[in-house]
N, C-alpha and C positions, 0 to 999 in steps of 0.2 A: 491441406495446411491448417486451413480453420479448424477441423475435427480437432487435430492434434495439438491445436493450440488451446483448444477445451480441455483434453486431456492432461496436458502439462501442467496447465490451470490447476486443475483439482491434484496432480500428485502436491507440486509446489505450496498447497493449502495445507495437505496431512505434513509435510515436511514439517512445516511452521507450528501446525498444532502440535505436533509431538514432541519439537524441540523446546516450546513453551510449558510443554508436560513436565518434558526433562526437569526446566530449570524450578519448576515449579516445586518438586521433589525432591530438590537439593542435590540432585544428579544421581537418585539411588533408584529411580524406577524407570518404566518407558526407554529404555534406552537401543535394544534392540530393535522398536519397532519405528524408532527414529531415525535408525541406521539405515534401515530396508525404504522409509517414505523417501527421505532425502535423498538416498544413493538413485532411486529414481526420479524422483526430479531433476535431479543434478544432470544425469545422462538425458533425459527429455529435454532441457532446456539448452541443453549443449547442442544439441541434435536439433530444434526448432531454430534455436540463434542463429546456424550454420546454417540454413535450411533460407532463410531469412533475408538473412546475407546475401548467400547465390544468385537468390533469385532479385534481391535489390530492393525488398518490397519496405526495406525502412533500416535504416542506422539502429533502430532500436534492437537489431538482431547480435549487431557486434558489443552493446553493452547488457544483451543477458547472457551469450559467451563470457564474457567478464566476469560479472555480477557470481554465475556456474561456479567459475575457478573460483574466483573469491570465498564462495560460501564453501566450498567441500575443501581448497586448502586449509582455512581456517579451520575447518571442523576437525581436522587430522594434526592441525599442530597441536604445540603443549598450550595445556588448557587454562592460560592464564586471565585474569579479568578484562584485558583489554582483550585477548582474542576471543574469547566467549560476547563479547559485548560485540565486536565487528562480526563476527559470525552471524548472529541474532539480525543486525544490522543488514547483512549483507542478502539473507534468508528472506528477510522482509522486502527487501526494494528488490530481489528478485520474482518472488511472486504477483506484486504490483506491474512488473513488465507484464510479466506473460496474461494477467488480466487486458494489460494496454494490445496484446497480441492478439487476442481474442477479436480488438474491439478493428485492428488495423485488414486481419486477415476474412471480415467480414464480406457478405456480399453488399450490405449497408454501405460499406466505405469507397467501394468502387464506383458509385454512381456521385456525379457531380455535385458539390457543395452547394448548400444554399446559400449564399453570401450576403450576408450585412453588415452596418459601418457601428464602427465604435464610437459611440456618440457618449459616454459616462465619463465622471474622473470621480475616482481615479481611472485610469482603463481597463476594460474587461482584462483586455492580452496580459496586462501587466498584473492583475488579482489570479487571471488562469496560471502562471508562470510560478509566482507566490507562494501560492496555497500549495504544492506537494513539496516542495522546499520546506514550507512550515511543518509538514508533516513528518517528511524524514526527521527533522530535528525533533520532535516530540517524540516517534519510534527509538528514537537512539537515547534519550531522557527514561524510557520506561525501559529498555533494556538496561541500562543502567541502573534503574531503580530494581528492577528483577535480581541482577549480579549482586546486587549487595554494594556497589560501586559510589552510592549516593542515596542522600532520603529521597525523599516524597515528593517537598515542596518544589522542586523546581518540574517535576513532571505536573506536580497541579499547577502551576500558573501558566508552564507552556500549553496546558490544555484550554486552559480560560482564552489566552492569547489565539490559537487555532481555530477555537468555535467561532472567535468575533470570525475570522478572517473567511471561514466557510460561511457563517451567512452571509456575509456583504458577499461573494462572488455567486452565493446561489441564489440571493435576490435581486442581485440586478441583473442577473438572465433572466429570473421570472417577469422582472418588471417590465424590460428593455425588451424582451424578446418574445413573449407567453407563448406563441404559437410555435414556436421554432422547434420544426420535429426532430432535430438531435440535440441541442443545445439544451431544451427544457429537461427531455428525460435524464439527461447526464447529468443536471443540476438536482433533480428528483433525487436519482441514484446516490449520489455523494451527502445529499441531506438528510436520507433516511439511515443509511450505514454512520455516518459523524455521531448524528442521535443516537442508534442504537450503539455507538462505543462510549458515546456518555453513561448509559445507565451501566455499563459493564464496568466501566472505572467504579463507577461510585459502588457497586455489587463489590467489584474484587477490592477493594481499599474497605470495605464493610466484613465482609468476611476476615479477610486479615488480621481486625483487628477486634474479632469474637472473642469472648475468654476462654469458652469450650468451642475450640475447632472441629470441624470435620473434615480431614485430611482430603477427602475426594472432592469437596465443594469447593474447596481454595485451589487445586490444582485444575481441574474444571475450568470456573469461571476464569482464573487466571490465565489458560490456555486459551482458550475462547476469545477474553480480552486483547491477546496479542494477536490472533487471528482475523479479529475484525479490524484493530489498529492498521495491518497490513491491509485488508481491504481499502481501509479509510484511505489509503496514500493510493491503490490503485484509482479507484472511483474518483481522485484527485487528481490522477495523470491523464484519466479516461477527461474529465470535463476538460485538461487544459489541451489535450489532443483537440478535440473539438470547435474548443474557441480559437487554436491554432489554425484550422483550417477554414469557418467558417464566418469567424470577426477578422475584418480588416479595419486597420485605419486608413481614416480616410486625410483625404489630401489636404492639406490647409488654405484657406481662403485667403486670395489676394488684399 
């Protein structure tokens, strides 16, 4: 199951990447590669989600099946602006779940957690829950901008808020549990992916506003920016999973 989760994650990444390439080329190129990779990713996600649900590994399997069906259904629906934005959002959320499935099916997850007390404010558990929600909102704003449903300002403002939230949760983890074998690596992973996404966002905005545009560069940078955005959601989800598993709320003192 773990090997199949890795394969599904790779296929989902290709589906997101080629889908963003279609959007960046105004729907004129890369359609066939996207149909092929997205179809394979959808089938693999349905199989993996059903497998995880049948084995009662996690409720994530049910969400994976639901998002796979949503992404495929929206892909075949009449392509209005709202449908295309929903399709992009469902595909990126599905990719994030496949990243989480790699963690769930890995050997490290089967070992007992190293429990630690949540003693900061705001609580680490609340920050861990809030961060993936903010990433989903930011992904939706980015999809709306790519599909020309809104301007870039909401996406830029959302990026600043999201960076602050990611910095808070990662710094809290590193300060409170600097030697924890699961929490610190997850925080480092989220921090690295998030800052990569920031630089890609600046690059994507820059190449779009250049007087002389190289179409291939615009398509490539924008597509990678969309993929790393989905990776940011996956990393935030994995950190939230580790926080919920390892960090407990201490009982109030009498």
